[in-house]
C-alpha positions in Angstrom: -29.8 -3.9 -41.2 -29.7 -2.2 -37.8 -29.4 -5.6 -36.0 -26.5 -6.6 -38.3 -24.6 -3.4 -37.5 -25.1 -3.9 -33.7 -24.0 -7.5 -34.0 -20.9 -6.4 -35.9 -20.0 -3.7 -33.4 -20.4 -6.2 -30.5 -18.2 -8.7 -32.3 -15.5 -6.0 -32.7 -15.7 -5.2 -29.1 -15.4 -8.8 -28.1 -12.4 -9.3 -30.4 -10.7 -6.3 -28.9 -11.3 -7.5 -25.4 -9.9 -10.9 -26.3 -6.9 -9.4 -28.0 -5.9 -7.2 -25.0 -6.5 -9.9 -22.3 -6.0 -7.1 -19.8 -7.8 -6.5 -16.6 -9.2 -3.0 -16.1 -8.5 -0.3 -13.6 -9.7 -0.2 -10.9 -8.5 -3.8 -10.6 -11.1 -4.6 -7.9 -14.6 -3.2 -8.2 -16.7 -5.6 -6.0 -15.8 -3.6 -3.0 -14.0 -0.3 -2.3 -10.3 -0.7 -1.5 -7.5 1.7 -0.6 -3.9 2.0 0.6 -2.7 -1.2 -1.1 0.2 -3.3 0.2 1.2 -6.4 -1.7 3.4 -9.4 -0.7 4.6 -12.3 -2.7 4.6 -15.6 -0.8 4.6 -19.2 -2.0 4.2 -18.1 -5.7 1.1 -16.1 -4.9 0.5 -12.4 -4.5 -1.4 -11.3 -1.4 -2.9 -7.8 -1.6 -3.8 -6.1 1.6 -6.1 -3.1 1.5 -8.1 -0.8 3.6 -11.9 -0.7 3.1 -13.6 2.6 2.4 -17.2 2.6 3.8 -18.0 6.3 3.5 -21.5 6.7 2.0 -20.4 9.6 -0.1 -17.5 12.0 -0.7 -18.8 14.9 1.4 -17.5 13.9 4.8 -14.4 12.0 5.7 -12.9 8.5 5.7 -15.0 5.7 7.3 -12.8 2.6 7.7 -13.3 -0.2 10.2 -11.4 -3.2 8.8 -8.8 -4.4 6.3 -9.3 -6.8 3.4 -7.0 -9.3 1.7 -7.1 -10.6 -1.9 -4.9 -13.3 -3.6 -3.9 -13.8 -7.2 -1.5 -15.9 -9.3 -1.8 -13.7 -12.5 -2.3 -10.1 -11.2 -5.6 -9.9 -13.0 -8.0 -12.3 -11.3 -8.3 -11.6 -7.6 -9.9 -13.9 -5.0 -11.5 -12.1 -2.1 -10.1 -13.8 1.0 -12.2 -11.7 3.4 -11.2 -9.5 6.3 -8.1 -10.7 8.2 -8.2 -8.0 10.8 -10.4 -5.1 12.2 -9.9 -2.2 14.4 -11.9 -3.9 17.2 -9.1 -6.6 17.3 -6.9 -3.9 18.9 -8.5 -3.4 22.3 -6.5 -0.1 22.8 -7.7 1.4 19.5 -10.9 3.3 19.0 -11.1 3.6 15.2 -9.7 4.4 11.7 -8.4 1.2 10.0 -5.9 3.1 7.8 -2.9 2.1 5.8 -1.1 -1.2 6.6 1.7 -3.5 5.4 2.3 -7.2 5.8 5.6 -9.1 5.7 6.5 -12.8 6.3 9.4 -14.0 8.5 10.1 -17.5 9.6 6.7 -18.8 8.6 4.8 -16.1 10.5 3.1 -13.0 9.0 3.3 -9.6 10.6 0.6 -7.0 10.0 1.7 -3.4 10.7 -1.1 -0.9 10.6 -2.4 2.5 11.4 -5.2 3.1 13.9 -6.4 5.8 16.1 -5.4 5.2 19.8 -8.0 5.5 22.6 -7.8 8.5 25.0 -5.1 6.9 27.1 -2.6 7.9 24.4 -4.5 10.3 22.1 -3.5 10.4 18.4 -2.8 8.0 15.7 -0.7 5.0 16.4 0.9 1.9 14.8 -0.1 -1.6 15.9 1.2 -5.0 14.9 -0.7 -8.2 14.6 0.5 -11.7 13.8 -0.8 -14.8 12.1 0.3 -18.2 10.9 -1.4 -17.6 7.5 -1.2 -14.8 5.0 -5.0 -14.6 5.0 -5.3 -14.5 8.7 -7.0 -14.2 11.1 -4.4 -11.9 12.7 -4.2 -11.2 16.4 -2.7 -8.3 18.3 0.9 -9.3 18.9 1.6 -6.8 21.7 -1.7 -5.9 23.4 -0.5 -2.3 23.0 0.7 0.1 20.3 4.1 -0.5 18.8 4.4 3.2 18.1 2.2 5.9 19.7 2.0 9.6 19.4 3.9 10.3 22.6 7.0 8.7 21.1 7.2 11.2 18.3 6.9 14.6 19.9 8.8 16.7 17.3 5.6 17.7 15.6 2.5 19.4 16.9 0.0 17.2 14.9 -1.3 13.9 16.3 -1.4 12.2 12.9 2.3 12.0 12.2 2.5 8.2 12.9 0.8 6.9 9.8 1.4 4.4 7.0 3.8 1.8 8.3 5.8 -0.2 5.8 8.2 -3.0 6.8 11.3 -4.1 4.9 13.5 -7.1 5.6 17.0 -6.8 4.2 19.1 -9.6 2.7 20.9 -10.1 6.0 17.6 -10.6 7.8 17.5 -7.3 9.6 14.0 -5.8 9.6 13.1 -2.2 9.3 9.9 -0.1 9.7 9.3 3.1 7.8 6.4 5.4 8.5 5.3 9.1 9.0 3.1 12.0 8.0 4.8 15.4 7.3 8.0 13.9 8.8 9.4 10.6 7.4 10.8 8.2 10.0 12.4 4.7 10.3 13.6 2.3 12.9 15.1 -1.1 13.2 12.9 -4.0 14.4 14.1 -6.7 16.7 14.2 -10.3 15.5 10.8 -10.9 17.1 9.4 -8.3 14.6 7.1 -6.8 17.3 9.5 -4.4 19.1 11.7 -1.5 17.9 15.5 -2.1 18.1 17.1 1.2 18.9 16.1 4.8 18.3 13.7 6.3 15.8 15.5 8.1 12.9 14.3 10.9 10.7 14.7 11.1 6.9 15.3 14.1 4.6 12.9 13.7 1.6 11.7 16.7 -0.3 8.0 17.7 -0.2 7.2 14.6 1.9 3.6 14.0 2.9 3.1 10.3 3.8 2.9 6.7 2.4 6.6 5.7 2.8 7.3 2.4 1.1 10.7 0.6 0.8 11.7 -2.0 -1.7 14.9 -3.4 -3.4 15.5 -4.2 -7.0 18.9 -5.3 -8.3 21.6 -3.4 -6.4 19.5 -0.5 -5.3 17.1 0.3 -2.5 14.2 2.5 -3.2 11.9 4.7 -1.0 8.7 5.8 -2.6 6.3 8.2 -0.9 3.4 10.6 -1.4 4.4 14.2 -1.9 2.4 17.4 -1.9 -1.4 17.5 -1.7 -3.2 16.4 -3.8 -0.6 13.7 -3.8 1.9 12.6 -6.4 4.4 9.8 -5.7 8.1 10.6 -5.7 11.1 8.4 -5.1 14.7 8.2 -3.8 17.5 5.7 -4.3 20.3 4.4 -2.2 23.0 1.6 -2.1 22.0 1.0 1.6 18.6 0.7 3.3 19.8 3.1 5.9 20.7 5.7 3.3 21.9 8.2 2.4 19.0 8.7 0.0 19.1 10.6 -3.3 15.8 12.0 -4.5 15.1 11.1 -8.2 11.9 12.8 -9.0 8.2 12.1 -9.6 7.3 8.5 -10.2 3.5 8.8 -10.5 1.3 11.7 -11.1 -2.0 12.7 -9.4 -4.4 9.7 -9.1 -7.7 10.4 -10.7 -10.5 11.7 -8.5 -8.6 11.2 -5.3 -6.6 13.7 -3.2 -4.5 10.8 -1.8 -2.2 8.4 -3.5 -0.7 5.3 -1.9 1.7 2.8 -3.5 3.1 -0.7 -3.3 5.8 -2.0 -5.6 6.5 -5.7 -6.2 8.4 -8.0 -8.5 6.5 -11.1 -9.6 7.4 -13.7 -12.2 10.0 -11.5 -13.9 7.7 -8.4 -14.1 7.4 -5.3 -11.8 4.1 -3.8 -10.8 3.0 -0.5 -9.3 -0.1 -0.8 -7.2 -2.0 2.3 -6.1 -5.5 3.6 -5.6 -7.7 6.2 -7.2 -11.3 7.3 -7.0 -12.1 5.8 -10.4 -15.4 4.0 -9.9 -18.7 5.6 -10.8 -19.4 6.8 -7.2 -15.7 7.0 -6.3 -13.7 9.9 -4.9 -11.3 10.8 -2.1 -13.2 8.9 0.5 -14.4 6.1 -1.8 -11.2 4.7 -3.4 -10.3 1.7 -5.5 -7.0 -0.2 -6.0 -5.4 -0.1 -9.5 -2.4 -1.9 -11.0 0.0 -0.8 -13.7 3.4 -2.1 -15.0 6.6 -0.5 -13.6 9.8 -0.4 -15.6 13.4 0.3 -14.6 16.1 2.1 -16.7 19.5 0.5 -17.1 21.0 2.8 -14.5 18.5 1.6 -11.9 16.3 4.7 -12.0 12.6 4.1 -12.6 10.6 5.2 -15.6 7.6 7.3 -14.7 4.5 5.1 -14.2 1.8 5.5 -16.8 -1.6 5.1 -15.2 -4.0 3.3 -17.5 -7.6 2.3 -17.7 -6.6 -1.1 -19.2 -4.5 -2.2 -16.3 -2.0 -5.0 -16.7 -1.8 -8.1 -18.9 -2.0 -11.4 -16.9 1.2 -12.9 -15.7 2.0 -16.3 -17.1 
């Protein structure tokens, strides 16, 4: 009788799994991943992440390289390996923090956060380039694109974090970044130099993790606010603003002080990609990428993202 009951319970569980056909969150569990940035190219989603290597959650971040995964259904992810590491920037000395990749004219540009060596102390933003979305990427400049001595209006040396690139419909490229102070600048056509001055933004309760995207007629800036971090957002009819703050988009991520988001449209659906500390030994320094559906209201505002354990149904 006991065996029959166990068999019946197992059958119910299998049926429920088959019925939902969802992934689970975290979406990637084979390795620790953080600070997601997704890009759609050639009908495939490429997901770029940092790689947490801290042995526990008692110290601080240990991050030496970035990872890339690919998928055509948002559920099954192929590990494409590491396309770039801190050691590939000869002028950097550590901390493979948040990054973002965009494609232009058949080349792929990898903007990322690293700690500069003692010639220009503090965090900096580098840019690498590749002919393939999976790399390998090579340092495009041989020096930092943005270093701490270029943003002297703060006393901290970690204000140049979390780069996010955006290419507008007219082909003009922009770079957004910042910690405690949000910033943006135009990029030249070559994608590896700033084109003009660095501008500041006015976003309430800003912490870090700026990300720009467009959906329909509106531009959106999402960002981490407060600490522990929630995600807030602002809207505009222009990528250069003015921006109108619209409220909280995503609440505190489980078991992680930080939150970091990427938003994409793929095959007529919208997705919110973020990280939490949701694995068995996870936490603020051992994070994992999660994916949930994102929905817009008729007026262009975004419905608050519901974080789930089930994740998303596969895209068809």
